[in-house]
C-alpha positions as CSV (number, residue, x, y, z in Angstrom):
1,M,9.5,28.2,17.4
2,L,6.5,26.1,18.5
3,I,3.3,26.1,16.5
4,S,-0.1,24.9,17.8
5,H,-1.5,22.5,15.2
6,R,-4.9,20.9,15.3
7,A,-5.5,18.0,13.1
8,Q,-8.5,17.9,10.8
9,S,-9.8,14.9,12.7
10,G,-10.4,17.1,15.8
11,E,-7.7,15.6,17.9
12,T,-6.3,17.7,20.8
13,A,-3.9,20.4,19.5
14,N,-0.2,19.4,19.6
15,C,2.8,21.7,19.7
16,I,5.2,21.0,16.8
17,T,8.1,23.0,15.6
18,E,8.0,25.2,12.5
19,E,10.6,22.8,11.0
20,E,8.4,19.8,11.6
21,L,5.4,21.6,10.1
22,N,7.4,22.5,7.0
23,N,8.7,18.9,6.7
24,R,5.1,17.7,6.7
25,K,4.2,20.1,4.0
26,T,7.2,19.1,1.9
27,L,6.4,15.4,2.2
28,R,2.8,16.0,1.3
29,A,3.9,17.9,-1.8
30,I,6.2,15.0,-2.9
31,Q,3.4,12.5,-2.2
32,R,0.9,14.4,-4.3
33,A,3.3,14.5,-7.2
34,V,4.2,10.8,-6.9
35,C,0.6,9.7,-6.7
36,D,-0.4,11.9,-9.7
37,R,2.3,10.2,-11.7
38,M,1.1,6.8,-10.7
39,R,-2.6,7.4,-11.2
40,G,-3.9,5.0,-13.9
41,H,-1.3,2.3,-13.0
42,A,-0.8,2.6,-9.3
43,I,-1.7,-1.0,-8.4
44,Q,0.8,-2.4,-10.9
45,T,3.5,0.1,-9.9
46,L,3.2,-0.5,-6.1
47,T,2.9,-4.3,-6.3
48,T,5.9,-4.5,-8.7
49,L,8.0,-2.2,-6.6
50,G,7.0,-4.1,-3.4
51,R,8.2,-7.4,-4.9
52,K,11.4,-5.7,-6.1
53,L,12.2,-4.4,-2.6
54,T,11.4,-7.8,-1.0
55,C,13.8,-9.5,-3.4
56,L,16.5,-7.0,-2.4
57,D,15.9,-7.6,1.3
58,L,18.4,-10.4,1.7
59,Q,18.5,-10.2,5.5
60,E,14.6,-10.4,5.6
61,N,14.5,-7.6,8.2
62,G,12.8,-5.0,6.1
63,F,15.9,-2.7,5.9
64,L,17.7,-1.8,2.7
65,V,20.8,0.2,1.9
66,K,20.2,3.8,1.0
67,E,21.5,3.5,-2.6
68,K,19.4,0.5,-3.4
69,L,16.3,2.4,-2.2
70,R,17.3,5.4,-4.2
71,K,17.7,3.4,-7.4
72,C,14.4,1.6,-7.0
73,L,12.4,4.7,-6.2
74,M,14.0,6.7,-9.0
75,E,13.3,4.0,-11.5
76,D,9.8,2.9,-10.5
77,L,8.3,6.1,-9.1
78,S,10.3,8.6,-11.2
79,L,11.5,10.2,-8.0
80,S,14.1,12.9,-8.5
81,P,17.5,12.6,-6.7
82,Q,16.6,15.9,-4.9
83,D,13.3,14.6,-3.7
84,F,14.8,11.3,-2.5
85,D,17.4,13.2,-0.5
86,T,14.7,15.3,1.0
87,V,12.7,12.3,2.0
88,W,15.8,10.6,3.5
89,R,16.6,13.8,5.4
90,I,13.1,13.9,6.9
91,A,12.1,10.3,7.3
92,G,15.4,8.3,7.2
93,P,17.6,7.5,10.2
94,Q,20.2,10.2,10.6
95,G,23.8,9.1,10.1
96,E,22.7,5.6,8.9
97,V,23.2,4.0,5.5
98,T,20.2,1.6,5.8
99,A,16.5,2.3,6.5
100,D,13.2,0.6,6.9
101,A,12.0,0.3,3.3
102,A,8.3,0.4,4.3
103,A,8.8,3.6,6.3
104,I,10.6,5.3,3.3
105,M,7.8,4.1,1.0
106,R,5.1,5.6,3.2
107,A,7.0,8.9,3.3
108,V,7.2,8.9,-0.5
109,T,3.7,7.7,-1.4
110,G,1.6,8.5,1.7
111,E,-0.9,6.1,3.2
112,M,-4.6,5.4,2.8
113,S,-6.7,7.2,5.4
114,E,-7.5,5.7,8.8
115,A,-11.1,5.0,7.7
116,R,-9.9,3.1,4.6
117,K,-7.2,1.3,6.6
118,A,-9.7,0.1,9.2
119,V,-11.9,-1.6,6.5
120,F,-8.9,-3.0,4.7
121,I,-7.7,-4.7,7.9
122,K,-11.1,-6.3,8.4
123,V,-10.9,-7.7,4.9
124,Y,-7.4,-9.1,5.5
125,V,-8.3,-10.6,8.8
126,K,-11.2,-12.5,7.2
127,L,-8.8,-14.0,4.7
128,D,-6.0,-14.7,7.3
129,P,-7.9,-15.3,10.6
130,H,-4.9,-17.0,12.2
131,K,-2.6,-14.1,11.5
132,T,0.0,-16.1,9.6
133,G,1.0,-13.1,7.5
134,S,0.1,-14.6,4.1
135,I,-2.8,-16.0,2.2
136,T,-2.6,-19.0,-0.1
137,L,-2.8,-18.2,-3.8
138,I,-5.2,-21.2,-4.3
139,D,-7.7,-19.7,-1.9
140,I,-7.5,-16.2,-3.5
141,E,-8.0,-17.7,-7.0
142,K,-10.9,-19.8,-5.7
143,F,-12.6,-16.8,-4.2
144,Y,-11.8,-14.7,-7.2
145,W,-12.9,-17.1,-9.9
146,A,-16.2,-17.6,-8.1
147,K,-17.4,-14.3,-9.6
148,Q,-16.8,-13.5,-13.2
149,D,-18.5,-10.2,-13.8
150,L,-16.1,-7.8,-12.1
151,G,-15.9,-5.2,-14.8
152,H,-13.2,-2.6,-15.5
153,G,-10.8,-5.3,-16.8
154,A,-10.3,-6.5,-13.3
155,K,-9.8,-10.2,-14.2
156,T,-6.6,-9.7,-16.2
157,D,-5.2,-6.9,-14.0
158,F,-5.7,-8.7,-10.8
159,L,-4.3,-12.1,-12.0
160,T,-1.3,-10.2,-13.4
161,C,-0.7,-8.7,-10.0
162,I,-0.8,-12.0,-8.1
163,R,0.4,-14.7,-10.6
164,N,3.9,-13.5,-11.2
165,R,7.0,-15.5,-11.8
166,G,9.2,-16.3,-8.9
167,R,6.4,-16.5,-6.3
168,V,7.6,-18.7,-3.4
169,G,5.3,-21.2,-1.8
170,G,2.1,-20.2,-3.7
171,K,1.3,-17.5,-1.1
172,V,0.4,-13.8,-1.2
173,S,2.0,-11.9,1.7
174,Y,0.3,-9.3,3.8
175,A,2.7,-6.7,2.3
176,E,1.7,-7.5,-1.3
177,F,-2.0,-7.5,-0.4
178,E,-1.5,-4.1,1.2
179,D,0.4,-2.8,-1.8
180,Y,-2.6,-3.8,-4.0
181,Y,-5.1,-1.9,-1.8
182,E,-2.8,1.1,-1.4
183,G,-2.6,1.3,-5.2
184,L,-6.4,1.0,-5.4
185,S,-6.7,3.8,-2.8
186,I,-4.6,6.1,-5.0
187,E,-6.9,5.3,-8.0
188,I,-10.1,6.1,-6.1
189,P,-10.2,9.6,-4.6
190,S,-13.6,9.1,-2.9
191,D,-13.5,7.7,0.6
192,E,-17.1,6.7,0.2
193,E,-16.5,4.7,-3.0
194,Y,-13.3,3.0,-1.7
195,I,-14.9,2.0,1.6
196,S,-18.0,0.8,-0.2
197,I,-15.9,-1.5,-2.4
198,L,-14.1,-3.0,0.6
199,T,-17.3,-3.2,2.7
200,S,-18.9,-5.2,-0.2
201,T,-15.8,-7.5,-0.2
202,L,-16.1,-7.9,3.6
203,D,-19.8,-8.8,3.2
204,H,-18.9,-11.5,0.6
205,L,-16.2,-12.9,2.8
206,T,-18.6,-13.1,5.8
207,L,-21.0,-15.1,3.6
208,L,-18.1,-17.3,2.5
209,T,-17.1,-18.1,6.1
210,N,-20.8,-19.0,6.7
211,G,-20.6,-21.7,4.0
212,V,-21.7,-19.7,0.9
213,C,-19.3,-20.0,-2.1
214,I,-18.5,-16.5,-3.1
215,C,-15.4,-14.5,-3.9
216,V,-13.2,-11.7,-2.7
217,V,-13.9,-8.9,-5.2
218,M,-10.8,-7.2,-6.4
219,F,-11.5,-4.0,-8.4
220,V,-9.4,-1.9,-10.6
221,H,-10.9,1.5,-11.0
């Protein structure tokens, strides 16, 4: 059975099956429950889980064995075995024992909205203009320490997130930077507030590239 579905964004209606529509509803319900459990510590949870998945990715191709993913998501996100199996059925590769860990994570936690993502990308590109895929820890600390009055306990929490044991080469990867802001997105329901924070960060970075010594502002809501 085909169902005409028009996205809230006003895009042209697409025909999807009833099963696909039900799958979307199921994933959204799982995502809401997971995000509700993470709220209050989402940044720490996602950055810690992200590093754990990276350490397990011995082939460095982003794919992990199903059982390793199951164990991590059950431990770090309190995902039930039933919910994991549901996510794997909907978002995982059929008949395979490995999957793209990032794709499974997106299915479990959801993603920030397109409007939020667009501003996030602009911030990252300012920090990594040559698209190397990482930012030096020295640069981030320099930008961060240039501003002391961040409020909300941001200093301790942010440094805890980035200055962890076992970091290789003194760099912060794009994936870890994204995990931080995905966590922040979970903590801030308002698009307006979230985008305002990142726009402020972007403005500071623009001043920095013009020779003004100022920092990337990392907030914990």
